LOMARKE-566945 format. One record per residue: residue number from 0; residue in three letters; x, y negated, z of N, C-alpha, C in turn. Coordinates in Angstrom, 3 decimals, padded with zeros to 6 digits. Example, Ala and Ser with C-alpha at 12.3 -4.5 7.8 and 13.67 -1.06 7.14 Angstrom:
BEGIN
<rec i="0" aa="Ala" n_px="013.190" n_py="005.690" n_pz="007.800" ca_px="012.300" ca_py="004.500" ca_pz="007.800" c_px="013.200" c_py="003.300" c_pz="007.800"/>
<rec i="1" aa="Ser" n_px="012.850" n_py="002.250" n_pz="007.080" ca_px="013.670" ca_py="001.060" ca_pz="007.140" c_px="012.900" c_py="-000.030" c_pz="007.870"/>
% end
This chain:
BEGIN
<rec i="0" aa="Met" n_px="-039.814" n_py="072.827" n_pz="086.131" ca_px="-039.097" ca_py="072.954" ca_pz="087.399" c_px="-040.056" c_py="073.462" c_pz="088.472"/>
<rec i="1" aa="Asn" n_px="-039.565" n_py="074.351" n_pz="089.272" ca_px="-040.363" ca_py="074.875" ca_pz="090.384" c_px="-040.325" c_py="073.913" c_pz="091.552"/>
<rec i="2" aa="Lys" n_px="-041.413" n_py="073.885" n_pz="092.291" ca_px="-041.429" ca_py="073.105" ca_pz="093.523" c_px="-040.414" c_py="073.703" c_pz="094.489"/>
<rec i="3" aa="Asn" n_px="-039.933" n_py="072.888" n_pz="095.391" ca_px="-038.990" ca_py="073.296" ca_pz="096.429" c_px="-037.607" c_py="073.669" c_pz="095.873"/>
<rec i="4" aa="Glu" n_px="-037.306" n_py="073.257" n_pz="094.639" ca_px="-035.978" ca_py="073.443" ca_pz="094.076" c_px="-035.396" c_py="072.080" c_pz="093.727"/>
<rec i="5" aa="Leu" n_px="-034.072" n_py="071.957" n_pz="093.897" ca_px="-033.407" ca_py="070.723" ca_pz="093.487" c_px="-033.683" c_py="070.482" c_pz="092.006"/>
<rec i="6" aa="Ser" n_px="-034.039" n_py="069.248" n_pz="091.669" ca_px="-034.337" ca_py="068.953" ca_pz="090.268" c_px="-033.036" c_py="068.690" c_pz="089.507"/>
<rec i="7" aa="Arg" n_px="-032.973" n_py="069.222" n_pz="088.304" ca_px="-031.805" ca_py="069.009" ca_pz="087.439" c_px="-031.654" c_py="067.517" c_pz="087.143"/>
<rec i="8" aa="Glu" n_px="-032.782" n_py="066.832" n_pz="086.924" ca_px="-032.778" ca_py="065.402" ca_pz="086.616" c_px="-032.122" c_py="064.603" c_pz="087.747"/>
<rec i="9" aa="Ala" n_px="-032.496" n_py="064.895" n_pz="088.997" ca_px="-031.914" ca_py="064.180" ca_pz="090.142" c_px="-030.445" c_py="064.541" c_pz="090.307"/>
<rec i="10" aa="Ser" n_px="-030.107" n_py="065.810" n_pz="090.122" ca_px="-028.705" ca_py="066.230" ca_pz="090.235" c_px="-027.850" c_py="065.547" c_pz="089.169"/>
<rec i="11" aa="Asp" n_px="-028.360" n_py="065.477" n_pz="087.937" ca_px="-027.615" ca_py="064.807" ca_pz="086.861" c_px="-027.406" c_py="063.328" c_pz="087.175"/>
<rec i="12" aa="Leu" n_px="-028.443" n_py="062.672" n_pz="087.683" ca_px="-028.316" ca_py="061.267" ca_pz="088.067" c_px="-027.232" c_py="061.100" c_pz="089.128"/>
<rec i="13" aa="Leu" n_px="-027.290" n_py="061.910" n_pz="090.167" ca_px="-026.310" ca_py="061.814" ca_pz="091.248" c_px="-024.898" c_py="062.123" c_pz="090.751"/>
<rec i="14" aa="Asp" n_px="-024.768" n_py="063.040" n_pz="089.774" ca_px="-023.457" ca_py="063.321" ca_pz="089.192" c_px="-022.859" c_py="062.066" c_pz="088.567"/>
<rec i="15" aa="Thr" n_px="-023.682" n_py="061.274" n_pz="087.884" ca_px="-023.173" ca_py="060.064" ca_pz="087.227" c_px="-022.753" c_py="058.999" c_pz="088.234"/>
<rec i="16" aa="Leu" n_px="-023.353" n_py="059.006" n_pz="089.426" ca_px="-023.040" ca_py="057.985" ca_pz="090.435" c_px="-021.733" c_py="058.269" c_pz="091.182"/>
<rec i="17" aa="Gln" n_px="-021.292" n_py="059.514" n_pz="091.171" ca_px="-020.031" ca_py="059.917" ca_pz="091.809" c_px="-019.886" c_py="059.335" c_pz="093.222"/>
<rec i="18" aa="Leu" n_px="-020.829" n_py="059.657" n_pz="094.074" ca_px="-020.867" ca_py="059.134" ca_pz="095.438" c_px="-020.016" c_py="059.980" c_pz="096.377"/>
<rec i="19" aa="Ser" n_px="-019.319" n_py="059.318" n_pz="097.284" ca_px="-018.467" ca_py="060.042" ca_pz="098.234" c_px="-019.280" c_py="060.844" c_pz="099.246"/>
<rec i="20" aa="Asn" n_px="-020.543" n_py="060.489" n_pz="099.445" ca_px="-021.396" ca_py="061.196" ca_pz="100.404" c_px="-022.360" c_py="062.157" c_pz="099.696"/>
<rec i="21" aa="Arg" n_px="-021.974" n_py="062.662" n_pz="098.558" ca_px="-022.829" ca_py="063.561" ca_pz="097.766" c_px="-023.205" c_py="064.815" c_pz="098.548"/>
<rec i="22" aa="Ala" n_px="-022.272" n_py="065.376" n_pz="099.309" ca_px="-022.580" ca_py="066.599" ca_pz="100.070" c_px="-023.714" c_py="066.333" c_pz="101.054"/>
<rec i="23" aa="Glu" n_px="-023.689" n_py="065.197" n_pz="101.730" ca_px="-024.746" ca_py="064.854" ca_pz="102.694" c_px="-026.059" c_py="064.566" c_pz="101.980"/>
<rec i="24" aa="Ile" n_px="-025.981" n_py="063.928" n_pz="100.833" ca_px="-027.187" ca_py="063.680" ca_pz="100.034" c_px="-027.838" c_py="065.007" c_pz="099.667"/>
<rec i="25" aa="Asp" n_px="-027.031" n_py="065.966" n_pz="099.216" ca_px="-027.576" ca_py="067.268" ca_pz="098.833" c_px="-028.122" c_py="068.038" c_pz="100.035"/>
<rec i="26" aa="Leu" n_px="-027.489" n_py="067.889" n_pz="101.194" ca_px="-028.037" ca_py="068.503" ca_pz="102.417" c_px="-029.435" c_py="067.964" c_pz="102.697"/>
<rec i="27" aa="Leu" n_px="-029.603" n_py="066.650" n_pz="102.594" ca_px="-030.913" ca_py="066.038" ca_pz="102.844" c_px="-031.928" c_py="066.452" c_pz="101.781"/>
<rec i="28" aa="Arg" n_px="-031.517" n_py="066.486" n_pz="100.522" ca_px="-032.423" ca_py="066.919" ca_pz="099.451" c_px="-032.937" c_py="068.321" c_pz="099.735"/>
<rec i="29" aa="Thr" n_px="-032.023" n_py="069.214" n_pz="100.102" ca_px="-032.393" ca_py="070.603" ca_pz="100.384" c_px="-033.293" c_py="070.695" c_pz="101.612"/>
<rec i="30" aa="Ala" n_px="-032.999" n_py="069.912" n_pz="102.636" ca_px="-033.835" ca_py="069.918" ca_pz="103.850" c_px="-035.248" c_py="069.434" c_pz="103.544"/>
<rec i="31" aa="Ile" n_px="-035.359" n_py="068.369" n_pz="102.781" ca_px="-036.686" ca_py="067.836" ca_pz="102.433" c_px="-037.476" c_py="068.872" c_pz="101.648"/>
<rec i="32" aa="Leu" n_px="-036.841" n_py="069.456" n_pz="100.646" ca_px="-037.526" ca_py="070.458" ca_pz="099.827" c_px="-037.886" c_py="071.700" c_pz="100.632"/>
<rec i="33" aa="Gly" n_px="-037.095" n_py="072.008" n_pz="101.647" ca_px="-037.354" ca_py="073.182" ca_pz="102.471" c_px="-038.278" c_py="072.937" c_pz="103.647"/>
<rec i="34" aa="Ala" n_px="-038.709" n_py="071.706" n_pz="103.812" ca_px="-039.545" ca_py="071.373" ca_pz="104.966" c_px="-040.919" c_py="072.028" c_pz="104.883"/>
<rec i="35" aa="Met" n_px="-041.462" n_py="072.143" n_pz="103.691" ca_px="-042.762" ca_py="072.794" ca_pz="103.523" c_px="-042.980" c_py="073.164" c_pz="102.067"/>
<rec i="36" aa="Val" n_px="-043.799" n_py="074.161" n_pz="101.843" ca_px="-044.110" ca_py="074.620" ca_pz="100.495" c_px="-044.849" c_py="073.515" c_pz="099.744"/>
<rec i="37" aa="Gly" n_px="-044.468" n_py="073.299" n_pz="098.497" ca_px="-045.200" ca_py="072.372" ca_pz="097.647" c_px="-044.518" c_py="071.039" c_pz="097.416"/>
<rec i="38" aa="Ile" n_px="-043.393" n_py="070.797" n_pz="098.061" ca_px="-042.670" ca_py="069.546" ca_pz="097.836" c_px="-041.841" c_py="069.706" c_pz="096.565"/>
<rec i="39" aa="Ala" n_px="-041.882" n_py="068.694" n_pz="095.713" ca_px="-041.132" ca_py="068.704" ca_pz="094.458" c_px="-040.259" c_py="067.455" c_pz="094.371"/>
<rec i="40" aa="Glu" n_px="-039.148" n_py="067.591" n_pz="093.678" ca_px="-038.207" ca_py="066.479" ca_pz="093.525" c_px="-038.214" c_py="065.992" c_pz="092.080"/>
<rec i="41" aa="Asn" n_px="-038.127" n_py="064.673" n_pz="091.924" ca_px="-037.971" ca_py="064.054" ca_pz="090.617" c_px="-037.102" c_py="062.814" c_pz="090.803"/>
<rec i="42" aa="Val" n_px="-037.089" n_py="061.934" n_pz="089.825" ca_px="-036.334" ca_py="060.688" ca_pz="089.921" c_px="-037.300" c_py="059.525" c_pz="089.768"/>
<rec i="43" aa="Lys" n_px="-037.230" n_py="058.590" n_pz="090.707" ca_px="-037.994" ca_py="057.335" ca_pz="090.638" c_px="-037.094" c_py="056.233" c_pz="091.128"/>
<rec i="44" aa="Trp" n_px="-037.156" n_py="055.092" n_pz="090.512" ca_px="-036.367" ca_py="053.935" ca_pz="090.931" c_px="-034.880" c_py="054.295" c_pz="091.000"/>
<rec i="45" aa="Asn" n_px="-034.447" n_py="055.132" n_pz="090.045" ca_px="-033.042" ca_py="055.515" ca_pz="089.926" c_px="-032.522" c_py="056.229" c_pz="091.178"/>
<rec i="46" aa="Ser" n_px="-033.387" n_py="057.004" n_pz="091.827" ca_px="-033.027" ca_py="057.743" ca_pz="093.040" c_px="-033.832" c_py="059.037" c_pz="093.108"/>
<rec i="47" aa="Pro" n_px="-033.350" n_py="060.007" n_pz="093.893" ca_px="-034.176" ca_py="061.193" ca_pz="094.130" c_px="-035.475" c_py="060.788" c_pz="094.837"/>
<rec i="48" aa="Asn" n_px="-036.558" n_py="061.395" n_pz="094.412" ca_px="-037.887" ca_py="061.102" ca_pz="094.939" c_px="-038.589" c_py="062.428" c_pz="095.173"/>
<rec i="49" aa="Phe" n_px="-039.414" n_py="062.466" n_pz="096.209" ca_px="-040.073" ca_py="063.710" ca_pz="096.589" c_px="-041.576" c_py="063.501" c_pz="096.636"/>
<rec i="50" aa="Ser" n_px="-042.293" n_py="064.439" n_pz="096.052" ca_px="-043.751" ca_py="064.329" ca_pz="095.997" c_px="-044.384" c_py="065.602" c_pz="096.544"/>
<rec i="51" aa="Phe" n_px="-045.647" n_py="065.455" n_pz="096.889" ca_px="-046.464" ca_py="066.576" ca_pz="097.315" c_px="-047.802" c_py="066.423" c_pz="096.632"/>
<rec i="52" aa="Gln" n_px="-048.277" n_py="067.456" n_pz="095.964" ca_px="-049.510" ca_py="067.402" ca_pz="095.180" c_px="-049.461" c_py="066.222" c_pz="094.209"/>
<rec i="53" aa="Glu" n_px="-048.302" n_py="066.042" n_pz="093.603" ca_px="-048.038" ca_py="065.014" ca_pz="092.585" c_px="-048.192" c_py="063.585" c_pz="093.096"/>
<rec i="54" aa="Glu" n_px="-048.151" n_py="063.402" n_pz="094.403" ca_px="-048.180" ca_py="062.066" ca_pz="095.002" c_px="-046.829" c_py="061.804" c_pz="095.658"/>
<rec i="55" aa="Asp" n_px="-046.202" n_py="060.695" n_pz="095.300" ca_px="-044.908" ca_py="060.341" ca_pz="095.881" c_px="-045.056" c_py="060.130" c_pz="097.380"/>
<rec i="56" aa="Arg" n_px="-044.088" n_py="060.671" n_pz="098.149" ca_px="-044.136" ca_py="060.552" ca_pz="099.607" c_px="-042.822" c_py="060.083" c_pz="100.213"/>
<rec i="57" aa="Ile" n_px="-041.682" n_py="060.454" n_pz="099.606" ca_px="-040.380" ca_py="060.106" ca_pz="100.174" c_px="-039.439" c_py="059.752" c_pz="099.021"/>
<rec i="58" aa="Thr" n_px="-038.791" n_py="058.618" n_pz="099.135" ca_px="-037.793" ca_py="058.216" ca_pz="098.152" c_px="-036.464" c_py="058.063" c_pz="098.866"/>
<rec i="59" aa="Met" n_px="-035.429" n_py="058.621" n_pz="098.264" ca_px="-034.090" ca_py="058.541" ca_pz="098.840" c_px="-033.359" c_py="057.359" c_pz="098.211"/>
<rec i="60" aa="Arg" n_px="-032.763" n_py="056.552" n_pz="099.048" ca_px="-031.968" ca_py="055.413" ca_pz="098.566" c_px="-030.509" c_py="055.750" c_pz="098.824"/>
<rec i="61" aa="Val" n_px="-029.716" n_py="055.850" n_pz="097.751" ca_px="-028.314" ca_py="056.233" ca_pz="097.877" c_px="-027.363" c_py="055.077" c_pz="097.567"/>
<rec i="62" aa="Gln" n_px="-027.906" n_py="053.967" n_pz="097.147" ca_px="-027.107" ca_py="052.776" ca_pz="096.865" c_px="-027.508" c_py="051.684" c_pz="097.844"/>
<rec i="63" aa="Pro" n_px="-026.636" n_py="050.873" n_pz="098.360" ca_px="-025.201" ca_py="050.865" ca_pz="098.100" c_px="-024.528" c_py="052.064" c_pz="098.756"/>
<rec i="64" aa="Pro" n_px="-023.358" n_py="052.441" n_pz="098.256" ca_px="-022.635" ca_py="053.581" ca_pz="098.824" c_px="-022.341" c_py="053.373" c_pz="100.308"/>
<rec i="65" aa="Gly" n_px="-022.221" n_py="054.486" n_pz="101.016" ca_px="-021.861" ca_py="054.407" ca_pz="102.425" c_px="-023.004" c_py="054.658" c_pz="103.379"/>
<rec i="66" aa="Lys" n_px="-024.224" n_py="054.670" n_pz="102.868" ca_px="-025.361" ca_py="055.018" ca_pz="103.713" c_px="-026.414" c_py="055.699" c_pz="102.852"/>
<rec i="67" aa="Ile" n_px="-027.284" n_py="056.422" n_pz="103.527" ca_px="-028.399" ca_py="057.093" ca_pz="102.859" c_px="-029.665" c_py="056.690" c_pz="103.603"/>
<rec i="68" aa="Gln" n_px="-030.682" n_py="056.325" n_pz="102.838" ca_px="-031.968" ca_py="056.005" ca_pz="103.456" c_px="-033.049" c_py="056.897" c_pz="102.861"/>
<rec i="69" aa="Leu" n_px="-033.960" n_py="057.316" n_pz="103.708" ca_px="-035.164" ca_py="058.009" ca_pz="103.280" c_px="-036.325" c_py="057.074" c_pz="103.543"/>
<rec i="70" aa="Ile" n_px="-037.006" n_py="056.654" n_pz="102.493" ca_px="-038.152" ca_py="055.764" ca_pz="102.628" c_px="-039.403" c_py="056.625" c_pz="102.571"/>
<rec i="71" aa="Leu" n_px="-040.134" n_py="056.643" n_pz="103.662" ca_px="-041.355" ca_py="057.433" ca_pz="103.759" c_px="-042.532" c_py="056.510" c_pz="103.469"/>
<rec i="72" aa="His" n_px="-043.373" n_py="056.921" n_pz="102.531" ca_px="-044.468" ca_py="056.052" ca_pz="102.081" c_px="-045.652" c_py="056.900" c_pz="101.637"/>
<rec i="73" aa="Arg" n_px="-046.701" n_py="056.232" n_pz="101.199" ca_px="-047.893" ca_py="056.949" ca_pz="100.728" c_px="-048.100" c_py="056.770" c_pz="099.233"/>
<rec i="74" aa="Gly" n_px="-047.051" n_py="056.441" n_pz="098.503" ca_px="-047.143" ca_py="056.283" ca_pz="097.058" c_px="-046.853" c_py="054.864" c_pz="096.641"/>
<rec i="75" aa="Ala" n_px="-046.871" n_py="054.639" n_pz="095.330" ca_px="-046.503" ca_py="053.342" ca_pz="094.778" c_px="-047.583" c_py="052.274" c_pz="094.991"/>
<rec i="76" aa="Lys" n_px="-048.837" n_py="052.695" n_pz="095.063" ca_px="-049.933" ca_py="051.732" ca_pz="095.222" c_px="-050.086" c_py="051.331" c_pz="096.681"/>
<rec i="77" aa="Lys" n_px="-050.334" n_py="050.049" n_pz="096.894" ca_px="-050.592" ca_py="049.537" ca_pz="098.240" c_px="-051.965" c_py="050.035" c_pz="098.686"/>
<rec i="78" aa="Leu" n_px="-052.003" n_py="050.680" n_pz="099.834" ca_px="-053.251" ca_py="051.200" ca_pz="100.387" c_px="-053.596" c_py="050.441" c_pz="101.658"/>
<rec i="79" aa="Glu" n_px="-054.858" n_py="050.533" n_pz="102.059" ca_px="-055.268" ca_py="049.904" ca_pz="103.308" c_px="-054.463" c_py="050.504" c_pz="104.455"/>
<rec i="80" aa="Gln" n_px="-053.964" n_py="049.625" n_pz="105.307" ca_px="-053.140" ca_py="050.053" ca_pz="106.428" c_px="-053.959" c_py="050.817" c_pz="107.457"/>
<rec i="81" aa="Pro" n_px="-053.436" n_py="051.956" n_pz="107.922" ca_px="-054.093" ca_py="052.611" ca_pz="109.050" c_px="-053.915" c_py="051.749" c_pz="110.298"/>
<rec i="82" aa="Lys" n_px="-054.822" n_py="051.881" n_pz="111.244" ca_px="-054.756" ca_py="051.068" ca_pz="112.462" c_px="-053.558" c_py="051.437" c_pz="113.336"/>
<rec i="83" aa="Glu" n_px="-053.129" n_py="052.690" n_pz="113.250" ca_px="-051.979" ca_py="053.156" ca_pz="114.028" c_px="-050.950" c_py="053.730" c_pz="113.076"/>
<rec i="84" aa="Arg" n_px="-049.737" n_py="053.918" n_pz="113.589" ca_px="-048.685" ca_py="054.522" ca_pz="112.787" c_px="-049.141" c_py="055.882" c_pz="112.281"/>
<rec i="85" aa="Leu" n_px="-048.714" n_py="056.203" n_pz="111.086" ca_px="-049.177" ca_py="057.414" ca_pz="110.412" c_px="-048.838" c_py="058.683" c_pz="111.183"/>
<rec i="86" aa="Ile" n_px="-047.683" n_py="058.714" n_pz="111.852" ca_px="-047.299" ca_py="059.888" ca_pz="112.645" c_px="-046.675" c_py="059.441" c_pz="113.959"/>
<rec i="87" aa="Gln" n_px="-046.628" n_py="060.368" n_pz="114.880" ca_px="-045.871" ca_py="060.167" ca_pz="116.114" c_px="-044.453" c_py="060.667" c_pz="115.843"/>
<rec i="88" aa="Asp" n_px="-043.458" n_py="059.838" n_pz="116.135" ca_px="-042.072" ca_py="060.197" ca_pz="115.872" c_px="-041.378" c_py="060.585" c_pz="117.165"/>
<rec i="89" aa="Ser" n_px="-041.198" n_py="061.863" n_pz="117.359" ca_px="-040.493" ca_py="062.333" ca_pz="118.556" c_px="-038.982" c_py="062.373" c_pz="118.345"/>
<rec i="90" aa="Thr" n_px="-038.523" n_py="062.129" n_pz="117.112" ca_px="-037.093" ca_py="062.222" ca_pz="116.796" c_px="-036.339" c_py="060.929" c_pz="117.060"/>
<rec i="91" aa="Gly" n_px="-037.036" n_py="059.806" n_pz="117.038" ca_px="-036.380" ca_py="058.509" ca_pz="117.184" c_px="-035.660" c_py="058.054" c_pz="115.928"/>
<rec i="92" aa="Leu" n_px="-035.847" n_py="058.755" n_pz="114.819" ca_px="-035.160" ca_py="058.401" ca_pz="113.571" c_px="-035.862" c_py="057.307" c_pz="112.770"/>
<rec i="93" aa="Leu" n_px="-037.165" n_py="057.145" n_pz="112.983" ca_px="-037.931" ca_py="056.242" ca_pz="112.121" c_px="-037.825" c_py="054.786" c_pz="112.534"/>
<rec i="94" aa="Glu" n_px="-037.607" n_py="053.956" n_pz="111.525" ca_px="-037.719" ca_py="052.500" ca_pz="111.679" c_px="-038.981" c_py="052.118" c_pz="110.898"/>
<rec i="95" aa="Trp" n_px="-039.982" n_py="051.648" n_pz="111.605" ca_px="-041.287" ca_py="051.377" ca_pz="110.999" c_px="-041.283" c_py="050.024" c_pz="110.292"/>
<rec i="96" aa="Lys" n_px="-041.776" n_py="050.014" n_pz="109.040" ca_px="-041.927" ca_py="048.784" ca_pz="108.263" c_px="-043.388" c_py="048.335" c_pz="108.271"/>
<rec i="97" aa="Glu" n_px="-044.273" n_py="049.303" n_pz="108.209" ca_px="-045.713" ca_py="049.112" ca_pz="108.341" c_px="-046.233" c_py="050.405" c_pz="108.956"/>
<rec i="98" aa="Asn" n_px="-047.505" n_py="050.467" n_pz="109.252" ca_px="-048.041" ca_py="051.685" ca_pz="109.863" c_px="-048.002" c_py="052.891" c_pz="108.930"/>
<rec i="99" aa="Asp" n_px="-047.852" n_py="052.633" n_pz="107.609" ca_px="-047.775" ca_py="053.743" ca_pz="106.658" c_px="-046.473" c_py="053.729" c_pz="105.859"/>
<rec i="100" aa="Arg" n_px="-045.450" n_py="053.101" n_pz="106.417" ca_px="-044.147" ca_py="053.080" ca_pz="105.739" c_px="-043.045" c_py="052.997" c_pz="106.781"/>
<rec i="101" aa="Ala" n_px="-042.099" n_py="053.925" n_pz="106.672" ca_px="-040.992" ca_py="053.974" ca_pz="107.623" c_px="-039.714" c_py="054.371" c_pz="106.884"/>
<rec i="102" aa="Val" n_px="-038.585" n_py="054.114" n_pz="107.524" ca_px="-037.291" ca_py="054.392" ca_pz="106.922" c_px="-036.423" c_py="055.143" c_pz="107.931"/>
<rec i="103" aa="Ile" n_px="-035.724" n_py="056.153" n_pz="107.424" ca_px="-034.672" ca_py="056.828" ca_pz="108.180" c_px="-033.358" c_py="056.416" c_pz="107.527"/>
<rec i="104" aa="Thr" n_px="-032.425" n_py="055.901" n_pz="108.311" ca_px="-031.137" ca_py="055.459" ca_pz="107.775" c_px="-030.009" c_py="056.255" c_pz="108.406"/>
<rec i="105" aa="Phe" n_px="-029.143" n_py="056.765" n_pz="107.562" ca_px="-027.927" ca_py="057.439" ca_pz="108.011" c_px="-026.737" c_py="056.593" c_pz="107.573"/>
<rec i="106" aa="Lys" n_px="-026.050" n_py="055.971" n_pz="108.540" ca_px="-024.846" ca_py="055.187" ca_pz="108.261" c_px="-023.591" c_py="056.023" c_pz="108.484"/>
<rec i="107" aa="Lys" n_px="-023.694" n_py="056.967" n_pz="109.413" ca_px="-022.584" ca_py="057.879" ca_pz="109.684" c_px="-022.947" c_py="059.218" c_pz="109.062"/>
<rec i="108" aa="Met" n_px="-022.139" n_py="059.665" n_pz="108.127" ca_px="-022.465" ca_py="060.891" ca_pz="107.417" c_px="-022.467" c_py="062.102" c_pz="108.344"/>
<rec i="109" aa="Ala" n_px="-021.703" n_py="062.061" n_pz="109.426" ca_px="-021.706" ca_py="063.173" ca_pz="110.391" c_px="-023.084" c_py="063.349" c_pz="111.026"/>
<rec i="110" aa="Asp" n_px="-023.893" n_py="062.282" n_pz="111.072" ca_px="-025.222" ca_py="062.366" ca_pz="111.671" c_px="-026.211" c_py="063.154" c_pz="110.809"/>
<rec i="111" aa="Val" n_px="-025.939" n_py="063.252" n_pz="109.511" ca_px="-026.865" ca_py="063.961" ca_pz="108.622" c_px="-027.029" c_py="065.410" c_pz="109.073"/>
<rec i="112" aa="Gly" n_px="-025.938" n_py="066.121" n_pz="109.226" ca_px="-026.000" ca_py="067.523" ca_pz="109.634" c_px="-026.637" c_py="067.725" c_pz="110.994"/>
<rec i="113" aa="Lys" n_px="-026.432" n_py="066.769" n_pz="111.888" ca_px="-026.995" ca_py="066.861" ca_pz="113.229" c_px="-028.516" c_py="066.731" c_pz="113.233"/>
<rec i="114" aa="His" n_px="-029.057" n_py="066.062" n_pz="112.218" ca_px="-030.488" ca_py="065.728" ca_pz="112.235" c_px="-031.317" c_py="066.430" c_pz="111.152"/>
<rec i="115" aa="Leu" n_px="-030.785" n_py="067.472" n_pz="110.542" ca_px="-031.536" ca_py="068.136" ca_pz="109.471" c_px="-032.868" c_py="068.702" c_pz="109.957"/>
<rec i="116" aa="Glu" n_px="-032.880" n_py="069.327" n_pz="111.125" ca_px="-034.148" ca_py="069.868" ca_pz="111.642" c_px="-035.128" c_py="068.747" c_pz="111.979"/>
<rec i="117" aa="Asp" n_px="-034.608" n_py="067.621" n_pz="112.492" ca_px="-035.467" ca_py="066.461" ca_pz="112.763" c_px="-036.059" c_py="065.922" c_pz="111.465"/>
<rec i="118" aa="Val" n_px="-035.247" n_py="065.860" n_pz="110.421" ca_px="-035.736" ca_py="065.384" ca_pz="109.123" c_px="-036.851" c_py="066.299" c_pz="108.628"/>
<rec i="119" aa="Lys" n_px="-036.655" n_py="067.603" n_pz="108.723" ca_px="-037.702" ca_py="068.535" ca_pz="108.293" c_px="-038.991" c_py="068.322" c_pz="109.070"/>
<rec i="120" aa="Glu" n_px="-038.870" n_py="068.124" n_pz="110.383" ca_px="-040.057" ca_py="067.888" ca_pz="111.217" c_px="-040.789" c_py="066.622" c_pz="110.771"/>
<rec i="121" aa="Val" n_px="-040.049" n_py="065.550" n_pz="110.560" ca_px="-040.657" ca_py="064.289" ca_pz="110.131" c_px="-041.309" c_py="064.455" c_pz="108.767"/>
<rec i="122" aa="Val" n_px="-040.636" n_py="065.121" n_pz="107.843" ca_px="-041.188" ca_py="065.327" ca_pz="106.499" c_px="-042.503" c_py="066.089" c_pz="106.575"/>
<rec i="123" aa="Arg" n_px="-042.535" n_py="067.176" n_pz="107.333" ca_px="-043.780" ca_py="067.952" ca_pz="107.465" c_px="-044.920" c_py="067.077" c_pz="108.006"/>
<rec i="124" aa="Lys" n_px="-044.643" n_py="066.372" n_pz="109.094" ca_px="-045.671" ca_py="065.513" ca_pz="109.696" c_px="-046.118" c_py="064.446" c_pz="108.700"/>
<rec i="125" aa="Trp" n_px="-045.144" n_py="063.830" n_pz="108.018" ca_px="-045.446" ca_py="062.734" ca_pz="107.105" c_px="-046.329" c_py="063.214" c_pz="105.944"/>
<rec i="126" aa="Val" n_px="-045.921" n_py="064.294" n_pz="105.318" ca_px="-046.665" ca_py="064.790" ca_pz="104.162" c_px="-048.083" c_py="065.174" c_pz="104.581"/>
<rec i="127" aa="Glu" n_px="-048.228" n_py="065.847" n_pz="105.696" ca_px="-049.566" ca_py="066.233" ca_pz="106.148" c_px="-050.425" c_py="065.020" c_pz="106.474"/>
<rec i="128" aa="Ala" n_px="-049.835" n_py="064.008" n_pz="107.094" ca_px="-050.602" ca_py="062.813" ca_pz="107.469" c_px="-050.923" c_py="061.928" c_pz="106.273"/>
<rec i="129" aa="Ala" n_px="-050.079" n_py="061.971" n_pz="105.246" ca_px="-050.253" ca_py="061.070" ca_pz="104.109" c_px="-051.256" c_py="061.588" c_pz="103.082"/>
<rec i="130" aa="Ile" n_px="-051.709" n_py="062.826" n_pz="103.226" ca_px="-052.684" ca_py="063.364" ca_pz="102.284" c_px="-053.975" c_py="062.572" c_pz="102.437"/>
<rec i="131" aa="Ile" n_px="-054.402" n_py="062.032" n_pz="101.342" ca_px="-055.580" ca_py="061.144" ca_pz="101.370" c_px="-056.816" c_py="061.887" c_pz="100.922"/>
% end
């Protein structure tokens, strides 16, 4: 699979889930992959997952149905916490869990289309800041 392309594995998984918000999920998948060169999609924890330089950076949570979450992280291993938040969030979309972990939640599917450019901005900043 080429980087920056929707993964067949993730698409097949989402097909089996038959989610009513599939169109919005695919919009977000495409936005994340289009945010910068080198992002690749796979499946982790039964959800679409996005990596850069083979390091996991963003995991999409599509269950329970009715909302979509993007979990921004620095990989599966616990790392020493940075003293400050990993990025400055000018979008207001991030809910911080730790200085190196944040979540974007979409409860209203109409908000997905409104925030695609914001998502791309956050993804670019996150991936660049998370490179260790």
